[in-house]
N, C-alpha and C positions, 0 to 999 in steps of 0.2 A: 527543572524541567528547561530545557533549550529549542530554541527555532532555530539555530543556527546551524545549516547542513550545507555541505559542498559536495557533490557527487563527482567521483574522478575513476580514471577507467583503471584499470589492473598496470597496466604500462607505466600511468601517471603515478599511481601508489608506489611502484617498484622503483620510481624514480625519487621519489619523495621519503621515502620511508627512512633513510638514514637524517634527513633535517629533522623528521617527526619523534624519532628518538631521542633527538637531542632539545626538543621542544615541550616546555611545561604549560605551553599554550593550547596545544592542539591534540586531537586525539584522533585516529583512524582505525575505524571500525568497519570490517567484514562484513559485507553482505552478500547475500544471495537469494534470488527469488526461490520459492517452493514449486518445482514443477513436475515432482513427483509426491504422492502421497507417503511414502516411505522414507523420503529424502529427510536427512537432518536439519531441522530450523536453523538458518541462520539469517531469518528475515526480522529479527528484533535488535539486530546491532548488540549482541550481546555476547555474541559464538565465540570472538576472538578480536582484540583491538592491541593497539601499539600506542605507546606514548612516552614521552622523555618523563613523567612524573614518578618518581622513585616507588618501586613497590605498589603500582596501582593497576588493578585489572578493573573495569567496570563491569560490574555483575548485578547492578541494579539499574531500573529504568532511568534513563535520563532524558529519552526526546517524547513528546507528546503522541499520543495515539493517535492523532491526524496527521502527522509526519510519517509516521510508519505506515499507515493506512494510504498516502500518497505516493511513498517510496514502492510499496508493495503492486501497486496499481501500476504506476509506471514501468517499473521492471518486470510485469507479466506473470506474478504469482499466480499460479493456479490453486494454491492450496492455502487456507488459513488456519491458525492453529486453535481457534476457539468458536463455539456458535454467534458469541457475541461481536466478533470480528466480521463474520459474515452478515450480521444484522446491521452492523454500524458501516460498512461498506454499500449495503443496499439502500440504506438511509441516505448517504452522501450520493449516490448517482441518480436517487429519485424514484427508487424502483420499489413498490410494494412487497413486504417478504412475510405479511400476515393479512389474512383475510378482515382487519378493521373496518372495512369501508362499506359491506354487505347492505347494511340497512341505509346507507345515505346516499340517495339519488344525486347527489348535486355532486359527487365525488367521479371525476372522470379517470378510467385508470386503460392506457393501452394495452392492446394485446399481448406485449413484452414484459408487462407489469409496470411503465413509467406511469408517474402521478405528475400531472401538471401544476404549475405553480399555486392555482388558487385552490386546487384541490388538497396539495399539501400543508396550505394555511387553515382550511376546515378541517383536516386531520390533526392539525396541531403538530406539524412534522417536527421529529426530536433534532434534526441535524439539518444546518445550513446545505442545501444542494445547489450549485452554479448552474445546473443545467435547466434550459428552455425546452430543449428538444430530447430525447432518449440518446443518452451515449453508448447505448447495446450495442447498436450496428459497428459504430468505430471501432469499440473493443473488441467485439468479436473479428472483426479484420485485421488487427492488429496483434490478437493472439494466433489467429490463425498462420499470419505472416510468419511471426515468430516462432510457430513451431513447423511450418515450413522450412524456413531455415534451420534449424535445429535438424529436421531430419535429412535434409541435404548436406549440410557441413558435416553430420556427426558428433554437434555439441554446439 
């Protein structure tokens, strides 16, 4: 597994692809966020890649789940492949995805499902959540802007 990821634009990838094909040190992975349910999944970085290593095509997972989660979130993926991914994303965002708190009056859950840090400790939260306040309003705005741009520009 690797922690080393560099995001580049399609333009940059096109400019660098010749050098990548000659290098045995880097691999260029194609990524696209899933914005429709029927879209082919290209968000696991396995769909297509280019490297200078002879006859090598990455078909096994080499990136940590947290890197893929962050990349999907950053890119605005609207659909994930597995229920487990939704659960992990909710945990990372600090959002309660199961009614596990209903018998504990010490647990505070906001109307959008966000659980504060003290309550996450009580619940033995399975993932580190970096947020002190709910990130959902920001994510909602970001996704709305992305969708608005897509509908106005046609892509």
